C-alpha positions as semicolon CSV with decimal commas, in nm:
position;residue;x (nm);y (nm);z (nm)
1;X;9,083;15,927;9,335
2;X;9,431;15,940;9,458
3;X;9,481;15,555;9,388
4;X;9,603;15,520;9,031
5;X;9,648;15,219;8,863
6;X;9,973;15,107;8,625
7;X;9,856;14,810;8,516
8;X;9,882;14,869;8,170
9;X;10,267;14,978;8,142
10;X;10,355;14,655;8,363
11;X;10,138;14,472;8,115
12;X;10,326;14,615;7,834
13;X;10,678;14,518;7,985
14;X;10,553;14,222;8,020
15;X;10,430;14,182;7,649
16;X;10,108;14,025;7,804
17;X;9,756;14,093;7,654
18;X;9,466;14,179;7,855
19;X;9,286;13,841;7,806
20;X;9,580;13,637;7,848
21;X;9,618;13,824;8,233
22;X;9,265;13,780;8,286
23;X;9,283;13,391;8,216
24;X;9,561;13,366;8,444
25;X;9,443;13,547;8,713
26;X;9,098;13,392;8,678
27;X;8,907;13,709;8,652
28;X;8,667;13,786;8,352
29;X;8,845;14,047;8,074
30;X;8,590;14,308;8,169
31;X;8,689;14,322;8,533
32;X;9,059;14,349;8,455
33;X;8,941;14,646;8,177
34;X;8,784;14,777;8,467
35;X;9,094;14,771;8,717
36;X;9,333;14,855;8,459
37;X;9,113;15,178;8,317
38;X;9,129;15,296;8,679
39;X;8,767;15,286;8,748
40;X;8,768;15,005;9,016
41;X;8,616;15,104;9,364
42;X;8,823;14,808;9,495
43;X;9,018;14,506;9,467
44;X;9,074;14,212;9,627
45;X;9,410;14,113;9,796
46;X;9,394;13,760;9,679
47;X;9,326;13,926;9,277
48;X;9,612;14,167;9,362
49;X;9,852;13,887;9,450
50;X;9,756;13,654;9,163
51;X;9,817;13,967;8,913
52;X;10,150;14,024;9,074
53;X;10,269;13,668;9,046
54;X;10,159;13,646;8,648
55;X;10,330;13,977;8,625
56;X;10,636;13,916;8,825
57;X;10,623;14,237;8,993
58;X;10,510;14,379;9,329
59;X;10,214;14,535;9,426
60;X;10,397;14,940;9,440
61;X;10,476;14,891;9,062
62;X;10,121;14,872;8,953
63;X;9,935;15,100;9,226
64;X;10,015;15,428;9,285
65;X;9,912;15,718;9,572
66;X;9,884;16,044;9,412
67;X;9,790;16,330;9,605
68;X;9,714;16,541;9,330
69;X;9,441;16,313;9,218
70;X;9,302;16,292;9,535
71;X;9,209;16,721;9,532
72;X;8,875;16,802;9,403
73;X;8,805;17,150;9,426
């Protein structure tokens, strides 16, 4: 998938655990893990907004587009 989730990088910068972020955002730790490990097929804007609010960042700080990731030979 050409969208890379760099959530773990931003969480490390903000020194927040996955459990704490999940609680603050209002999602399960399992769902946060799916997103963090680049396994999610979609993310709700409301969830993305809540994550950005808690981490004091922009969506582009945690989401990255990579053409190389999208190429499958």
